[in-house]
BASETOR-331402 format. One line per 4 residues: number of its first residue (from 1); their letters; for each residue x, y, z of N, C-alpha, C. Coordinates in steps of 0.05 Angstrom, whole numbers, plus 5000, padded with zeros to 4 digits. Layout:
<recs>
NUM> a> X/Y/Z/X/Y/Z/X/Y/Z; ...
</recs>
This chain:
<recs>
1> mkke> 8566/4323/2863/8564/4340/2840/8550/4325/2817; 8531/4339/2804/8515/4326/2783/8530/4327/2756; 8532/4304/2743/8546/4302/2717/8528/4314/2695; 8539/4331/2678/8524/4342/2656/8517/4321/2636
5> ksfe> 8493/4322/2626/8484/4302/2606/8498/4307/2580; 8502/4285/2565/8515/4287/2539/8496/4299/2519; 8507/4306/2496/8490/4318/2474/8468/4298/2467; 8475/4273/2464/8456/4252/2456/8434/4249/2477
9> ekln> 8441/4250/2503/8421/4248/2524/8402/4271/2523; 8413/4295/2519/8396/4319/2517/8378/4317/2492; 8388/4308/2470/8372/4305/2446/8350/4285/2450; 8356/4263/2463/8335/4243/2469/8314/4254/2487
13> rlee> 8322/4270/2507/8302/4283/2525/8284/4302/2509; 8296/4317/2491/8281/4336/2474/8260/4320/2458; 8268/4298/2447/8250/4281/2431/8227/4271/2449; 8233/4264/2473/8212/4255/2492/8193/4278/2498
17> ivss> 8203/4302/2501/8187/4325/2507/8168/4331/2483; 8179/4330/2459/8163/4335/2435/8140/4314/2434; 8147/4289/2439/8126/4268/2438/8105/4273/2459; 8113/4281/2483/8094/4287/2505/8076/4311/2498
21> lesp> 8088/4331/2486/8072/4355/2478/8052/4349/2457; 8057/4329/2441/8038/4321/2420/8014/4305/2431; 8015/4297/2456/7994/4282/2469/7970/4300/2475; 7946/4292/2467/7923/4308/2473/7914/4307/2502
25> slnl> 7924/4288/2517/7916/4285/2545/7934/4301/2564; 7954/4315/2554/7972/4331/2571/7958/4356/2581; 7959/4361/2607/7946/4385/2617/7964/4410/2612; 7951/4433/2614/7964/4458/2606/7989/4464/2623
29> deaa> 7987/4460/2649/8010/4466/2667/8034/4448/2660; 8029/4423/2656/8051/4405/2649/8062/4412/2621; 8045/4419/2603/8054/4427/2576/8072/4451/2578; 8065/4470/2595/8081/4495/2598/8109/4488/2609
33> klfe> 8109/4470/2629/8135/4462/2641/8153/4447/2620; 8140/4430/2605/8155/4415/2585/8165/4433/2562; 8148/4453/2555/8156/4472/2534/8180/4488/2543; 8180/4496/2568/8203/4511/2579/8228/4494/2579
37> egsl> 8226/4470/2588/8249/4452/2589/8259/4447/2560; 8241/4443/2542/8248/4438/2514/8262/4462/2502; 8252/4486/2508/8265/4511/2498/8294/4513/2508; 8298/4507/2533/8325/4508/2544/8343/4488/2531
41> ltqe> 8333/4464/2528/8349/4443/2515/8356/4451/2486; 8336/4463/2472/8341/4471/2444/8364/4492/2443; 8364/4510/2462/8385/4530/2463/8412/4517/2468; 8413/4499/2487/8438/4485/2494/8448/4469/2470
45> lsgk> 8430/4454/2457/8438/4437/2435/8448/4454/2411; 8434/4476/2406/8441/4494/2384/8469/4506/2389; 8473/4514/2414/8499/4525/2421/8522/4505/2418; 8517/4481/2425/8537/4459/2423/8543/4454/2393
49> lkei> 8522/4454/2376/8526/4449/2348/8542/4472/2335; 8537/4496/2344/8553/4519/2334/8582/4517/2342; 8586/4509/2367/8613/4505/2377/8628/4484/2361; 8615/4461/2356/8628/4440/2341/8633/4449/2312
53> kfkv> 8614/4463/2300/8618/4473/2273/8643/4491/2272; 8646/4508/2291/8669/4526/2292/8695/4510/2294; 8695/4489/2312/8719/4473/2315/8726/4458/2289; 8706/4448/2275/8711/4434/2250/8722/4454/2229
57> eelk> 8711/4478/2228/8722/4497/2209/8751/4505/2216; 8757/4507/2242/8784/4513/2250/8803/4491/2242; 8795/4466/2246/8812/4443/2239/8816/4443/2209; 8796/4449/2194/8799/4449/2164/8818/4472/2156
61> nkag> 8816/4495/2169/8834/4517/2163/8863/4510/2170; 8867/4496/2192/8894/4489/2200/8907/4468/2181; 8890/4451/2171/8900/4430/2153/8909/4442/2126; 8897/4464/2118/8906/4478/2095/8897/4466/2068
65> tlvl> 8896/4440/2067/8889/4427/2042/8859/4420/2040; 8846/4422/2063/8817/4417/2063/8802/4441/2054; 8779/4436/2042/8762/4458/2032/8737/4459/2049; 8730/4483/2059/8706/4487/2075/8682/4486/2056
69> epfd> 8664/4467/2062/8639/4465/2047/8615/4470/2065; 8595/4482/2054/8571/4487/2070/8558/4460/2078; 8546/4459/2101/8533/4435/2111/8507/4432/2096; 8502/4408/2084/8478/4403/2069/8461/4383/2085
73> eakt> 8440/4393/2098/8423/4376/2114/8409/4355/2098; 8402/4362/2073/8388/4343/2056/8404/4318/2052; 8430/4320/2049/8447/4296/2045/8446/4278/2070; 8447/4289/2093/8446/4273/2118/8419/4260/2121
77> detk> 8398/4273/2113/8371/4262/2115/8367/4238/2097; 8381/4239/2074/8379/4217/2055/8392/4192/2065; 8412/4194/2082/8427/4171/2092/8412/4157/2115; 8391/4169/2125/8377/4157/2148/8358/4135/2138
</recs>
């Protein structure tokens, strides 16, 4: 049985795909295959992020004292 890849492994693969698609030497057939794989990975990663966001919100609600705040992508980009 094949082990499912972790979120990080899928994200790394997506980054590899993006890099490959930016290559001018990539032929059209290979680009189409990579685009399809990248689209599937994007859907999977997006779904996982939504699932985690829901879990975090539920945990905050259960704690009662925590306040739900909108996720600010700009703040995380600044820390990189």
